[in-house]
C-alpha positions as CSV (number, residue, x, y, z in Angstrom):
1,M,18.8,-2.2,4.7
2,I,16.5,-2.9,1.7
3,K,13.7,-0.4,1.0
4,I,10.9,-1.6,-1.1
5,S,9.8,1.0,-3.6
6,K,7.6,-0.9,-6.1
7,I,5.5,-4.0,-6.0
8,K,4.1,-6.1,-9.0
9,V,1.8,-9.0,-9.1
10,D,2.2,-11.2,-12.2
11,R,-1.3,-12.0,-13.2
12,N,-0.1,-14.8,-15.4
13,L,1.5,-16.6,-12.5
14,C,-1.1,-15.8,-9.8
15,I,-3.4,-18.8,-9.0
16,G,-5.6,-17.0,-6.4
17,A,-4.3,-19.1,-3.5
18,A,-4.4,-15.9,-1.4
19,P,-1.8,-16.3,1.3
20,C,-0.7,-12.8,0.5
21,I,-4.1,-11.6,1.6
22,S,-3.8,-13.6,4.9
23,T,-0.4,-12.1,5.4
24,A,-1.2,-8.5,4.4
25,P,-5.0,-7.9,4.1
26,E,-4.4,-4.2,4.2
27,I,-2.5,-4.4,0.9
28,F,-3.8,-7.3,-1.1
29,K,-7.2,-8.5,-2.2
30,L,-8.6,-10.8,-4.9
31,D,-10.3,-9.2,-8.0
32,E,-13.2,-10.4,-10.0
33,E,-11.0,-13.0,-11.7
34,N,-9.6,-14.3,-8.3
35,K,-6.2,-12.8,-9.0
36,A,-4.3,-10.9,-6.3
37,V,-4.3,-7.1,-6.7
38,M,-3.1,-4.3,-4.5
39,K,-5.3,-1.8,-2.7
40,I,-4.5,1.8,-3.9
41,K,-5.4,5.0,-2.2
42,G,-8.6,6.6,-3.5
43,R,-9.5,3.7,-5.9
44,N,-12.0,0.9,-5.6
45,K,-10.4,-1.2,-8.3
46,G,-7.1,-2.9,-7.3
47,V,-4.0,-2.8,-9.5
48,N,-1.2,-5.3,-10.2
49,R,1.7,-2.8,-10.3
50,A,2.2,0.0,-7.8
51,E,4.6,2.4,-6.2
52,R,4.9,1.9,-2.5
53,K,3.5,5.4,-1.9
54,E,0.3,4.5,-3.8
55,L,-0.7,1.7,-1.4
56,A,-3.8,2.2,0.6
57,A,-2.0,1.2,3.8
58,D,0.6,3.8,4.8
59,A,1.9,2.0,7.8
60,V,2.8,-1.4,6.2
61,N,6.5,-2.1,6.6
62,D,9.0,-3.9,4.4
63,D,8.9,-7.1,6.5
64,I,5.2,-7.5,5.9
65,L,5.6,-7.0,2.2
66,I,8.4,-9.5,2.0
67,A,6.4,-12.0,4.1
68,A,3.4,-11.6,1.8
69,A,5.6,-12.1,-1.3
70,Q,7.4,-15.1,0.2
71,S,4.0,-16.7,1.1
72,C,3.0,-16.9,-2.6
73,P,3.2,-20.5,-3.7
74,V,4.0,-19.5,-7.3
75,K,6.2,-16.5,-6.6
76,A,3.8,-14.1,-8.4
77,I,4.7,-11.1,-6.2
78,F,7.8,-9.2,-7.3
79,L,9.4,-6.5,-5.1
80,Y,11.8,-3.8,-6.3
81,D,14.0,-1.3,-4.5
82,E,14.2,2.5,-5.2
83,K,16.7,1.9,-8.0
84,E,14.2,-0.6,-9.6
85,N,16.5,-3.6,-8.8
86,Q,14.4,-6.7,-8.3
87,I,14.8,-7.8,-4.7
88,Y,12.3,-10.7,-4.6
89,P,12.0,-13.4,-5.9
C-alpha cells in the first residue's frame, strides 16, 4: 500500500481550475494569484509544498489526496511516498 508523505503544487503548471478544491476542500484553496495551495496547521497563508503531517486536515486519507491530484487538468499536484519517490503523476 502506498503512503503519501509529501505533496507539492507546481505553481508554474497550476491554472486555477480548482477541481482539487472541489475534491479536497479541507486541504486545498486558491491563493491571491488564483493558484492552488495547501492549508497548513497554524498558518493563514497556504503553501505549495508540504509534509503530510503539516496539513490542516488530519483525517484526510490517501485516496482523497490521489483523487484531488488526478482531478487536476494540468497535473500540477505531485505526490511522494515516505522515501521521496514520486507516486503521482
